[in-house]
C-alpha positions as CSV (number, residue, x, y, z in Angstrom):
1,X,-0.2,0.3,-0.2
2,X,2.3,2.5,1.1
3,X,4.4,2.3,-2.6
4,X,1.0,4.4,-3.8
5,X,2.3,6.9,-2.2
6,X,6.2,6.9,-2.2
7,X,7.4,9.3,-5.1
8,X,10.0,8.2,-7.8
9,X,12.1,11.7,-6.9
10,X,12.0,13.9,-4.0
11,X,13.2,17.7,-4.9
12,X,14.0,21.1,-2.4
13,X,11.8,22.9,-5.4
14,X,10.4,22.9,-8.7
15,X,13.6,24.8,-10.3
16,X,16.1,22.5,-8.4
17,X,14.5,19.4,-10.9
18,X,17.6,19.0,-13.5
19,X,16.3,19.5,-17.1
20,X,19.2,17.8,-18.4
21,X,18.4,14.9,-16.2
22,X,15.1,14.3,-17.2
23,X,16.1,14.6,-20.8
24,X,18.8,12.0,-19.9
25,X,16.1,10.0,-19.0
26,X,13.7,9.8,-22.0
27,X,11.2,12.1,-20.7
28,X,9.1,14.3,-23.0
29,X,6.6,15.9,-20.8
30,X,5.5,17.4,-17.9
31,X,1.9,16.8,-15.5
32,X,3.0,20.0,-13.0
33,X,0.6,21.0,-10.3
34,X,-0.6,24.7,-9.8
35,X,-0.6,25.7,-6.0
36,X,2.6,25.4,-3.6
37,X,4.3,23.5,-6.7
38,X,4.5,26.4,-9.0
39,X,3.3,29.4,-7.6
40,X,2.2,30.4,-3.7
41,X,-1.4,29.2,-3.0
42,X,-3.8,30.8,-4.8
43,X,-1.2,33.4,-6.3
44,X,-1.3,34.3,-10.1
45,X,2.8,35.8,-9.5
46,X,4.9,33.2,-10.8
47,X,8.8,33.6,-9.7
48,X,11.6,34.4,-11.7
49,X,13.2,31.2,-11.4
50,X,10.0,28.8,-12.2
51,X,9.6,31.2,-14.9
52,X,13.6,30.3,-15.6
53,X,12.9,26.4,-15.1
54,X,10.1,26.4,-17.8
55,X,12.4,28.4,-20.4
56,X,14.6,25.9,-20.0
57,X,11.8,23.1,-20.3
58,X,11.3,24.8,-22.8
59,X,14.3,24.6,-25.0
60,X,15.0,20.7,-24.0
61,X,11.9,19.9,-26.1
62,X,9.6,18.9,-23.3
63,X,6.3,19.3,-23.6
64,X,4.5,20.3,-19.9
65,X,0.8,20.7,-18.7
66,X,-1.1,22.0,-15.0
67,X,-3.1,19.5,-13.9
68,X,-4.8,21.5,-10.8
69,X,-7.4,20.5,-8.7
70,X,-8.3,24.7,-8.5
71,X,-11.9,25.6,-9.7
72,X,-11.3,28.6,-11.0
73,X,-11.1,28.4,-15.0
74,X,-9.5,31.6,-15.2
75,X,-6.8,31.5,-12.3
76,X,-5.7,28.5,-13.9
77,X,-5.7,29.5,-17.7
78,X,-3.8,33.1,-16.4
79,X,-0.7,31.2,-15.3
80,X,-0.5,28.5,-17.6
81,X,-0.7,31.3,-20.0
82,X,1.9,33.3,-18.9
83,X,4.4,30.0,-19.2
84,X,3.1,29.0,-22.1
85,X,1.9,26.1,-21.7
86,X,-1.8,24.2,-21.7
87,X,-3.6,23.1,-18.6
88,X,-6.3,21.1,-16.9
89,X,-8.9,22.6,-13.5
90,X,-10.8,20.4,-11.7
91,X,-8.7,17.7,-12.4
92,X,-10.2,16.0,-9.1
93,X,-7.0,14.5,-7.9
94,X,-5.8,11.4,-7.4
95,X,-8.6,10.5,-10.3
96,X,-6.4,9.1,-13.3
97,X,-8.8,11.1,-15.8
98,X,-6.9,14.5,-15.4
99,X,-3.6,12.6,-15.9
100,X,-4.3,11.1,-18.3
101,X,-5.9,14.0,-19.9
102,X,-2.6,16.4,-19.7
103,X,-1.2,13.5,-21.3
104,X,-3.5,13.2,-23.8
105,X,-3.0,17.1,-24.6
106,X,0.9,17.2,-24.6
107,X,0.9,13.7,-26.7
108,X,3.2,11.5,-24.2
109,X,2.7,8.6,-22.4
110,X,3.0,6.6,-19.3
111,X,6.4,6.0,-20.2
112,X,8.4,9.4,-21.0
113,X,5.9,11.3,-18.9
114,X,6.2,12.8,-15.1
115,X,4.2,13.9,-12.3
116,X,5.1,16.5,-10.3
117,X,3.6,18.5,-7.5
118,X,3.9,19.2,-3.3
119,X,1.3,16.2,-2.1
120,X,1.2,12.7,-1.6
121,X,-2.6,12.3,-1.2
122,X,-3.1,14.0,-5.0
123,X,0.0,14.6,-7.2
124,X,1.8,11.5,-6.2
125,X,-0.9,8.9,-5.3
126,X,-2.3,10.0,-9.0
127,X,0.4,9.6,-10.5
128,X,1.8,6.6,-9.0
129,X,-2.3,4.9,-9.8
130,X,-1.5,5.5,-13.3
131,X,2.3,4.0,-13.1
132,X,3.7,7.2,-14.0
133,X,7.5,8.7,-12.6
134,X,6.3,11.5,-9.9
135,X,8.7,13.8,-8.2
136,X,7.6,15.1,-4.9
137,X,8.8,19.2,-4.2
138,X,9.0,21.5,-0.7
139,X,5.2,23.4,-0.9
140,X,6.5,26.9,-1.5
141,X,4.5,28.5,1.1
142,X,2.5,27.5,4.2
143,X,-0.3,29.1,3.2
144,X,-2.4,26.6,1.9
145,X,-6.4,25.5,1.8
146,X,-8.0,24.4,4.9
147,X,-8.8,20.9,3.4
148,X,-4.5,20.9,2.2
149,X,-3.8,21.6,6.0
150,X,-5.6,18.9,7.1
151,X,-5.0,16.5,4.2
152,X,-0.6,17.4,5.2
153,X,-1.1,16.3,9.2
154,X,-2.2,13.0,7.1
155,X,0.9,13.0,5.0
156,X,2.9,14.0,8.2
157,X,1.5,10.6,9.3
158,X,2.1,8.4,6.7
159,X,5.5,9.5,6.2
160,X,6.3,8.4,9.7
161,X,4.6,5.4,8.9
162,X,6.4,4.6,5.3
163,X,9.4,5.5,7.2
164,X,8.8,2.7,10.0
165,X,7.4,0.3,8.8
166,X,9.3,-0.2,4.8
167,X,12.0,-1.6,4.4
168,X,14.3,1.1,2.2
169,X,14.8,-0.1,-1.2
170,X,17.5,-2.5,-2.4
171,X,20.6,-0.3,-3.9
172,X,21.2,-1.2,-7.3
173,X,25.2,-0.3,-9.4
174,X,23.5,-0.1,-12.4
175,X,21.4,3.3,-11.0
176,X,24.0,5.5,-10.9
C-alpha cells in the first residue's frame, strides 16, 4: 500500500529539478501541479526561478501541462498562459482521468511523462496509480487551503509510517 504514496524522486523545489536529467531519462512530458508547486497557493505570480526553469524545459523540447484541482478556470489559465503551457482545471486528483487528459494534450505516454507536485494524496498518489514517475517537491508556502492543511497532517503520519514500516529500496549499482 505504501508504494502508491512513495514518490519516484524528491526535490527541494520545481526549479531544482535538473532539466538535463529529465532529458537523459527520456522524459518528453510533465504533468505539473499549480498551487504550492509552481506558485504560492491562490497566487497569480510566477517567480523568476520558475519562469527560468520553464524556459529550459521549453528549450529542451519537453512539453508541460498544468493539472490542478483548482476550480477557478481563469486563475489556472492566467498562470498557464504566462508560461505558454496548456492546463486542466477541476482535475479531481488523485483520479486518473485528469492525468490522462494532460498526457493526451501534450501527446505523451506513461513511459515518458513525469508528475510533479507537492502533495502525496493528490499528485503522487494520482501519478503512481497510473504508473507514472513522480517527483515530490517541498511546498512553496505555508499558506494553503484549509482542506490541504488537514491533509498535510495525514501526510506527516503517512511519512512516519512509511519510514518506520517499510524497508529501504534495494540499491542497484546500475542505477548510478
